[in-house]
N, C-alpha and C positions, 0 to 999 in steps of 0.2 A: 485356500484354508481363509486368507485375511478378508479378501473378497466376498467369501463366504460370510463372515461370520457378522462379515458391515450389512451383507442384505439382509440378513436378519435377526441384528441387534434392536433394542429399544433405544429411541432416542428420545422420546417424551420428555426427560428430565433435562434435555439439554436446552440452552438460551440459543435458539436458534432463529433468526428471520426465515420465514416461509420463504423456498423459494420464488415465487411469483413477486413477492415485492421488491421495490413500491408500484407494481404496477397490476396491481388486482388482486390481494393475498385477501384473504377472506377475514383475518380481524379488523381489518379498518372499516367494517360495516358498521360497528356501533357507535363510529362518529361523524355517521355521514349528516346528522344535525350538530349547526354549529353550537347550537347551547350547549350541546355534549362535548364539546372543545373547550368552550370556555368553560363550564364545570370542572374537568381537568383541570386548568389551570390556576382555577382559585382554590382547587385542594392544595395545591402543590405551592400556594402563591407564596409562600415562609420561604420556601427553596430555590424559588428563581434566579437570586441574584448568588445563590451557591452555584448550581448546576451550569450555568453562564460563566464565572471565575473559573468553574474545574476545566469546562472544553477549553477554552483560550489558553490554562498552563497547560492540557496534555496533549491536544489534538491540534491547536494552532500552529505551532511550528512547524509540524512535518504535513501539513495541507494550508496555507494561508490562505483563505480563500475572503474570509469577512474581515473588515476596517473593524477591531474594537471598538474604539472609543467611538464610533456611528453605530454598530450592534447595541452598543450598550443604552447611546439616546435613546435609539427607538423601543428597545425594552421599555423603558422608563415611560418612554408617552403612552405605550400600547398598554400596563398595567393600569395608568389612569384613564385611560380610552380604548378601553378594548374594542369598541364594537366602528372603530375608525380604523383598525388595524387595515394594512393593503394586505391582501388574500397572497401574493406570492410571496411576501415576507412573512408571512404566518407561518407557510409550508415550510421554509426555511427555519425558521423561529425555533418551532415544532421540534427538527431533527439536532438541533443545538443542544434542546434541552434534554432530550433522550441519549446522546452523547455522556452531557453532564452530569446528568443522574448517575449512571452507568461509572462515571469515575469518580461521583461522590463516594459513593456508599457501597458498589454493586449491587444496587436494587434495579433487577431484574422487572419487574410489575413495574416500575414507575419507568423504567426506560420503553420497553415494551408499546407503554399506554400512547407515551409521545409520538413515538416511532411510528404504529397506526393512526393515529390523529394525524399528524402529519402526510400520510398517504390518503388519509380520507380528504385532506382540503388539496392537494393537490389535485385529486379527481374534479375538485369543483373548478377549479383554473382550465384554463384553455388552450395550457401547454403544448398538447399535439399542432394548432395552427396558428397559437402565436407565443411562441416560447421567448422566455426572456435571460437577461443574465441571471438574475436571482434565483429564480425556476433551475435554471442551469446549475446553478451552484449547490441549490438543495438537492439535489438530485446525485449531485458529487459527493457529497455528505450523509445520503443515503445509502452509495456504495460501501462509503469507510463503515457506516453502521453495520453494514452486512457482513463484514469481514471481522468487523471488532467482536462481534454477538460470538459465541461459540458455536462454527457453523461447521457445517458438512466440508469436504473438496467439492461434491459438488454445488452447492450455496459460490463458491468462488466460479465456478463456470456460469453461473446464473450471471454475478457480477459481470461478466464479458458481455454477454447480453445487452443488458444493463446501460453499459457503456456505448456499443453501437448505437442505439438509439438515443444518447449523448451527444454521440458524436454530430447523428444528423440534425438533432436540435441547436445545434453550433452552427450549424451550416448556415442553419432557415433563421437563424439570429445573425449569421454574417460573422461570427466571431472568430474565424480565422485568417481575417484582413483586418488591416489597420482602419480603426474605426474614425471618419472623418481627419483624417492626417492634416490638411489645410488649413485647420483653424486653432489655435492657440490660445482662447479664455481658459480662462483656470478651471471651470466645472467640467467643459468637454476635454481637458487635456486630464485631471481627475478618472473621467468617468470610460476615458482609452485605457487609461494604466489598469485600471480594474476590468474590464472585457479581456484584454491582453495577459492579465495573471489567470482569468479563470480558464482560459482556452490550454495556459501551459500548464494550469492544474491536471485541464481534462485529456490534455495528451502524456503527461507522466501517467495519469491514471491509466489508461490504454495499455500504454506501456507496459508498465506495472503487471495489471493482469494479461496481459498477452505472455513474459515472462512465465509466469506462475502455469496458468493454463496448460501451454503447449502450442495456444488457436492464436492465429496468424493477425495481428496488427492489421485492419483495413482503413488505416486514416492515410488519406493522398499524402505523395512526398510532396508535392508542391503548395501543402496547407503548413505543414509543421513549424514554420516560424516566420511571422507575419511583421517582423522588424529587424533593420538592420543596425538600428542604433542603440549596438549592447556594449558596455566595458568590463573590462576586467573586476570580476566585485570586490571590494575593500572587508565587508562583512561577509557572513555566510549567508545572511536572509538574502543577499543580494543575487546567488546563484539562481532565484528562480527566473531573475530577466538574465541572465547570462548564462553562466556554466550548462543546465537543464536545458533552454531552448533550443544552446549550438549542438547540445551531445543529441537530440530527437532524430534529424534527419540520418545519422551516420547509425542508429540504433535499429532504424526502421528499416533503412536499406540489406542491413544484412539480416535481421528477421525474415525479410521476404526473401530473401536467397536460402536462408537455412530451411524453412518450410516448402522449397522449389526444390521436384522432381527433375528437372531441366536443367538448371544453374546451382550446382553444389558448387560451394564456396572451397578452394583448395586452401592447404596450408600457409602457404606464402601471402595468400590475400586474407586468411584470418590474421596472421602476423600484423599485416597492416593495419585492419581494424583495432586490433588491441593495441595499435602504437598511436593510432590516433584517439582513441577514447583515455590511454592513459595523460595523456598528454593534454587533454583539456581537464583533467579531475584531479590534476597530480599536486595540484595547489590546495586543492577544498580543502582537505582535512587540517591545515594550516592555520585558516581565518579562524578570525574570534568570532563566536555566536554561538546558539543554542547547541550546547551537546547532545541531545536527542535530534536535533533536524543533522547534526554532523553524523550521529552513529546512522541513520536510515538514510541518508543520503550514500554513503560507504556501501551499507546491502546493495540500495538498487544499482550502483555503479559495479560492483561484485557480481550481485547476481547476472551482470549485462554479461561481462566479462567470462563468466562461468558458462552462459548457453553459450557462448562464440563457440569456446573452446570444447565443448562439452562431445561433438563426434568424434575428433583427436583425441582426446583425454583418454577416452574410455577405450581406443585400442588395447590388447593384448601388449601389444611390443611399443606402447604411448613414449615411454621413457628414454628408450631409443630413436624413435622413429620421428616423435613431435615432442621433442623434450620440451619446448616452450608452453605448447598444452597441457601437459603432465605437471609439468610444477604448480603451473597459473590454477589448474583444476584442484592440486590439493592445496595450496598456498591460501586461493579465494574462500574455499570451504574450510579452514581454519579460521581463518578471520569473520567466516557469518557465526563458525560456533561460541568464540567469544562474545560476539555483538551479542548471542542469544543468553550467553549468562553476564555481561554488564547490565541489558535492560533488566534484568530480577535485579543485580546488585543495586540500581538504579532508586527502585524501589522503598530500599531502606532512606532513600533521603528526598523522594516525590514518590507520598503511597498511590497506588494505583498507575503508574508508568508504564508499568509491566502490563497495561491493555496495547502499548505498541504493539509487543511483542506476538501477539496474537494476528495482527497485520499479515507478520512474515515466517507462522508456524510450518507450513508445506517446505519453506525454503529451507528452514532449520532443519526439520526433518530429512530433506533431500542434500541437503549438504552433510547433516553427520551419515547418512548412510553412503555418502558418495566416499566421505575419509575411510570409513570401514574396507571400502571396495579396495582401495588404495593397499590400507595395512594387512588386508588378505591376500595379496600379493607376497609369495616368499621371496623375490627378489625386488621387493621396493627399497631402493638406495635411499631410505630418510633420512640417516642419522648427518653424513657430512653433504645436506644437498645443501644447496644458494639458489634463490628464487631470484627474481626481478628487485624484491622487498628485503633482501638479506637472506641470511642461512635461517634453514627450514629446522623448526625447534625436534629434539630427541625425540623417538620413539612415547618414554613413559609417559612425556609431558604430553604427548598429543592423546593419550590412552586416558589421561587424567581428567583433558577437555573435556573428551567423549563421556569421560564418564558423569562429570558435572552434569552436563547435557541430559545425560539420561534421567539422570533424579530431576530435574526441572521437568521433563515432560511426565514423569512417573508421577507428579504433584497436582496434572491436568488432567491424567487420564481418565479420571473418571466424571470429566465435563463435559466431554465431547465424546461422540460416538469414533470421531474419525480418530480422536484421540484414545479412546482404547481400543480402536484394531492398530494402529499405526506403534505404539509405544511397543508390547509385547513382542514382533517381527523385529523393531530395532535390536530393542533385547538380546533377541536369539540369536540376530547376525554378530553385537557385541561381543557378546561367552563365546562365538567360535574363535575371535582373535585371540591369537599365541598374545601372553601377558610377559614375557621376557624376549 
């Protein structure tokens, strides 16, 4: 019934970028002329500084692709002499402005126009034959834009397809290898670090979308880590150069096996992968740094553990046969629901930070449904359980957390066809749960 409702639903009011964005959507046609792009920028000239500031405030902590001071300098130069703008940089800057416009006032019209203008400018570059790090970074931001918009679940599938193109462009640009390692000139070192960061973000995005969509990551195993010069991070932002790259080979290895019909992971192997991931990430939550980055990294690694344990955790006898998988599934699902609530609570201090929650809406929905499945089991031993991270909260606390998540979903249910379909389904399952 849910699928039938979804297929027949009217999504004309949704703010969702087309499935073909950014590689051939119709909306970009009106910006085929560079004069139209410049006209758009003139119309919003007084807002540009605000849009840029909001982009770096909301999105930069969770995807640090750009150097804030360098970007601001380039934007100032562009406003003074737009005719001298680098074409690759223009593609990137227009996506930044689109994201910033939406994070400023939820202005869907302005955001969409900047996104389409960026796509039109992308088509004018030689990105398929001569990709550059700037273009690859811009494509990553376009994938972010597709997820931030109130998109359908099918839009996330298209994001996975776009990332396949991005990975291949990275290979052409040799981003997956250390750049000029024999030279230590400051400018070369800075560019090497930039290229390394872009590749880390590409791998991170590709894995994220594989986890969300269930599609297999096609990243070659021997390209995931391009340097051995890693030190333990002293602050959260340094995880992009240490913890995350170190985790990629492990995650991709078991993702490939989970999707294999011939090399199924045994429970003992799941436990070994689990231990390795936890050892890598145990210190991350204690590091000083951005609260929203801490939250999104925890979501990422908990989702990794959920996927790792899923097959064993959902066995009818999991609590007895596969206790670690059973409790990890419940514990991580509960933590994800708390993060869902926390993101919306943060909006009281930082307006529109709840936009970050849209990247994980399908994860929040899946974890809420997973918790409901656990609670529907009549023999679920919740009240006195202990997990690797402490004692499981009482059943009433879990029900209260579920109710909070349902309330959040209800606020957004009229803003996307997927939410309009998913919220009634989750609500119906929740109402089946015994409340005592």
